[in-house]
C-alpha positions as CSV (number, residue, x, y, z in Angstrom):
1,X,14.8,1.0,-0.2
2,X,12.2,-1.8,0.0
3,X,12.9,-5.1,1.6
4,X,9.8,-6.7,0.2
5,X,7.0,-8.3,2.1
6,X,8.2,-11.8,3.1
7,X,11.3,-12.0,5.2
8,X,14.5,-12.8,3.3
9,X,12.6,-13.9,0.2
10,X,12.0,-10.6,-1.6
11,X,15.1,-8.5,-0.9
12,X,17.1,-7.8,-4.1
13,X,20.9,-8.0,-4.3
14,X,21.0,-4.2,-4.9
15,X,18.9,-3.5,-1.8
16,X,21.1,-5.8,0.3
17,X,24.1,-3.9,-1.0
18,X,22.6,-0.6,0.1
19,X,22.1,-1.9,3.6
20,X,25.6,-3.3,3.9
21,X,27.4,-0.3,2.5
22,X,25.5,2.4,4.6
23,X,26.9,4.0,7.7
24,X,23.5,3.8,9.5
25,X,20.3,1.9,8.6
26,X,16.9,3.2,9.7
27,X,13.9,0.8,9.5
28,X,10.2,1.0,10.1
29,X,9.0,-2.6,10.5
30,X,6.7,-3.8,13.2
31,X,8.1,-7.3,13.4
32,X,11.0,-7.8,15.7
33,X,12.2,-10.8,13.7
34,X,12.6,-8.6,10.7
35,X,14.6,-6.1,12.7
36,X,16.8,-8.9,14.0
37,X,17.4,-10.1,10.4
38,X,18.5,-6.6,9.4
39,X,21.0,-6.4,12.2
40,X,22.6,-9.5,10.8
41,X,23.4,-7.4,7.7
42,X,24.4,-4.2,9.5
43,X,25.7,-3.4,13.0
44,X,23.9,0.0,13.3
45,X,20.1,-0.6,12.6
46,X,17.8,2.0,14.3
47,X,14.1,1.4,14.6
48,X,11.7,4.1,13.7
49,X,8.8,2.3,15.3
50,X,9.1,4.0,18.8
51,X,8.0,7.3,17.2
52,X,4.5,5.7,16.9
53,X,2.2,6.3,19.9
54,X,-1.5,5.8,20.4
55,X,-3.2,9.2,20.4
56,X,-0.3,10.9,18.6
57,X,-0.9,12.2,15.1
58,X,0.8,10.0,12.5
59,X,1.9,13.1,10.7
60,X,3.9,14.2,13.7
61,X,5.4,10.7,13.8
62,X,6.3,10.8,10.1
63,X,8.0,14.2,10.4
64,X,10.0,12.9,13.4
65,X,11.1,9.9,11.3
66,X,12.2,12.1,8.5
67,X,14.1,14.4,10.8
68,X,15.9,11.4,12.4
69,X,17.1,10.2,9.0
70,X,18.0,13.6,7.8
71,X,20.0,14.4,10.9
72,X,22.4,11.6,10.1
73,X,22.6,12.7,6.4
74,X,23.5,16.2,7.5
75,X,26.2,14.7,9.7
76,X,27.9,13.4,6.6
77,X,26.8,9.8,6.9
78,X,25.6,7.4,4.2
79,X,22.0,6.7,5.3
80,X,19.7,3.9,4.3
81,X,16.0,3.7,5.1
82,X,14.7,0.1,4.9
83,X,11.0,-0.2,4.7
84,X,8.5,-3.1,4.3
85,X,7.4,-3.8,0.8
86,X,7.9,-0.9,-1.6
87,X,9.2,2.2,0.1
88,X,7.0,4.5,-2.0
89,X,3.7,2.7,-1.4
90,X,1.7,4.0,1.5
91,X,4.8,5.4,3.0
92,X,5.0,9.2,3.5
93,X,8.4,9.4,5.2
94,X,10.5,8.0,2.4
95,X,9.1,10.4,-0.2
96,X,9.5,13.3,2.2
97,X,13.0,12.3,3.2
98,X,14.1,12.1,-0.4
99,X,12.5,15.4,-1.2
100,X,14.1,17.2,1.7
101,X,17.5,15.7,1.1
102,X,17.6,16.7,-2.6
103,X,16.4,20.2,-1.7
104,X,19.4,20.5,0.7
105,X,21.8,19.4,-2.0
106,X,22.2,15.7,-1.0
107,X,22.0,12.8,-3.4
108,X,18.9,10.6,-2.6
109,X,17.5,7.6,-4.4
110,X,14.5,5.3,-3.9
111,X,15.1,1.6,-4.6
112,X,11.8,-0.3,-5.3
113,X,10.7,-3.4,-3.6
114,X,8.0,-6.1,-3.8
115,X,4.9,-4.5,-2.4
116,X,1.7,-5.8,-0.8
117,X,0.0,-5.1,-4.1
118,X,2.4,-7.4,-5.9
119,X,1.8,-10.2,-3.4
120,X,-2.0,-9.6,-3.6
121,X,-2.1,-10.1,-7.4
122,X,-0.1,-13.4,-7.0
123,X,-2.0,-14.8,-4.0
124,X,-5.4,-14.0,-5.3
125,X,-4.7,-14.7,-9.0
126,X,-5.7,-11.3,-10.2
127,X,-4.6,-9.8,-13.4
128,X,-5.2,-6.0,-13.1
129,X,-5.2,-5.7,-16.9
130,X,-8.1,-8.0,-17.4
131,X,-11.0,-5.7,-16.3
132,X,-9.1,-2.9,-14.7
133,X,-8.2,-2.3,-11.1
134,X,-8.9,0.7,-8.8
135,X,-7.0,1.4,-5.6
136,X,-8.3,3.7,-2.8
137,X,-7.1,4.4,0.7
138,X,-10.3,3.6,2.7
139,X,-10.5,6.8,4.6
140,X,-10.0,8.9,1.4
141,X,-12.9,7.0,-0.2
142,X,-15.0,8.2,2.8
143,X,-13.8,11.7,3.0
144,X,-14.1,12.6,-0.6
145,X,-16.6,12.1,-3.4
146,X,-14.9,9.4,-5.5
147,X,-16.2,7.6,-8.5
148,X,-16.3,3.8,-8.2
149,X,-16.5,1.5,-11.3
150,X,-18.1,-1.7,-10.2
151,X,-17.1,-3.5,-13.4
152,X,-13.4,-3.4,-12.2
153,X,-11.7,-4.7,-9.1
154,X,-11.7,-2.3,-6.2
155,X,-8.9,-2.6,-3.7
156,X,-9.2,-0.8,-0.4
157,X,-6.1,-0.1,1.7
158,X,-5.8,0.6,5.5
159,X,-9.4,-0.5,6.2
160,X,-8.4,-1.0,9.8
161,X,-8.3,2.8,10.3
162,X,-11.1,3.7,7.9
163,X,-12.8,6.9,8.9
164,X,-10.1,8.2,11.3
165,X,-10.0,11.9,10.9
166,X,-7.6,12.4,13.8
167,X,-4.6,10.5,12.3
168,X,-3.9,9.4,15.8
169,X,-5.5,6.0,16.1
170,X,-4.1,2.5,15.5
171,X,-7.6,1.3,14.6
172,X,-11.2,2.5,14.3
173,X,-14.0,-0.1,14.7
174,X,-17.2,-1.7,13.4
175,X,-19.2,1.5,13.4
176,X,-16.7,3.1,11.1
177,X,-16.6,0.1,8.8
178,X,-20.4,0.3,8.7
179,X,-20.1,3.8,7.2
180,X,-17.7,2.3,4.6
181,X,-20.2,-0.4,3.8
182,X,-23.0,2.1,3.4
183,X,-20.9,4.0,0.9
184,X,-20.0,0.8,-1.0
185,X,-23.6,-0.3,-1.0
186,X,-24.4,2.4,-3.5
187,X,-22.5,0.4,-6.1
188,X,-22.5,-3.2,-4.7
189,X,-25.2,-5.5,-3.2
190,X,-24.6,-6.4,0.5
191,X,-24.3,-10.1,-0.4
192,X,-21.5,-9.4,-2.9
193,X,-18.4,-11.4,-1.9
194,X,-15.4,-9.5,-0.9
195,X,-11.9,-10.7,0.1
196,X,-10.1,-9.9,3.3
197,X,-6.4,-10.1,2.5
198,X,-3.1,-9.9,4.3
199,X,0.2,-11.0,2.7
200,X,2.6,-13.3,4.5
201,X,5.6,-11.6,6.2
202,X,7.4,-14.7,7.3
203,X,8.3,-17.7,5.0
204,X,6.5,-20.0,7.5
205,X,3.2,-18.1,7.2
206,X,0.5,-18.2,4.7
207,X,-1.4,-15.2,3.4
208,X,-4.8,-14.5,4.9
209,X,-7.5,-14.9,2.3
210,X,-11.0,-14.8,3.8
211,X,-14.1,-14.4,1.7
212,X,-17.2,-12.8,3.2
213,X,-20.3,-10.9,2.2
214,X,-19.8,-7.1,2.0
215,X,-22.5,-6.6,4.6
216,X,-20.5,-8.7,7.1
217,X,-17.4,-6.5,6.8
218,X,-18.1,-4.4,10.0
219,X,-18.0,-7.6,12.1
220,X,-14.8,-9.0,10.6
221,X,-11.4,-9.1,12.3
222,X,-9.7,-6.2,10.6
223,X,-6.3,-4.6,11.5
224,X,-4.1,-2.0,10.0
225,X,-2.3,-4.4,7.7
226,X,-5.5,-5.9,6.2
227,X,-6.5,-5.0,2.6
228,X,-10.1,-5.5,1.3
229,X,-10.5,-6.6,-2.3
230,X,-13.9,-6.2,-4.0
231,X,-14.3,-8.2,-7.3
232,X,-16.4,-6.8,-10.1
233,X,-20.1,-6.8,-9.5
234,X,-21.1,-6.2,-13.1
235,X,-19.8,-6.9,-16.6
236,X,-18.1,-4.2,-18.7
237,X,-20.5,-2.5,-21.1
238,X,-19.5,-2.1,-24.7
239,X,-19.2,1.4,-26.2
240,X,-20.6,1.1,-29.7
241,X,-20.1,4.8,-30.7
242,X,-16.4,4.7,-29.9
243,X,-16.0,1.3,-31.6
244,X,-17.6,2.7,-34.7
245,X,-15.2,5.7,-34.7
246,X,-12.2,3.4,-34.4
247,X,-13.6,1.1,-37.2
248,X,-13.8,4.1,-39.5
249,X,-10.2,5.0,-38.7
250,X,-9.2,1.4,-39.8
251,X,-10.7,1.9,-43.2
252,X,-8.2,2.6,-46.1
253,X,-8.0,6.2,-47.1
254,X,-10.9,7.2,-49.4
255,X,-13.0,4.1,-48.7
256,X,-16.6,5.1,-47.8
257,X,-17.6,4.1,-44.3
């Protein structure tokens, strides 16, 4: 289940109930204050963070997290996994744990939470339905030939590890972000304004909203929790042929076009 992004503010009554009624609660949050808050709701909260290690493949870490949770399920316990934001967004272990539990005959359910994406729309005043919105994991954008539409918003996740092919780093660096900028420069001018965004995780904090030119991105202070938002660089272009076809469909039956 998801506990949302901001401590105490985003958790739903149903999510809190799952925590309180479980036999054991696993959590993967990097903030010790959040872990302490969870222990006030349940006496047996176990952190999954120690599975992370610099130089260790994140996939190995994720598999170990899943096995830790499933071991308690197989022992007959009611298990809850409490994750930042939405447990199904940029979170491999929850999806895998549910898949494995169901395949072994156990009942498993994902309870949604307020995600970083939800906070981003609110903090930046973006309506994804206005001109469209594309989301890419930054490394995936580099590793594969993807099509970018510069008339819509482009949101890049996990820019702090962009270009990491080892899955074993906590960050890459300016040289890797320069490669990302070179790819983006095929669709955006280097002076195009982009937004460095990080949602608030504590009620006393404010979200980070920093606007810089795309060409300055390699020099920026970027960590794993930073998201980069690229506003549209061009206006949408009308499609007169499709509009004409639709107009013809609107005509009463038998009326000549």
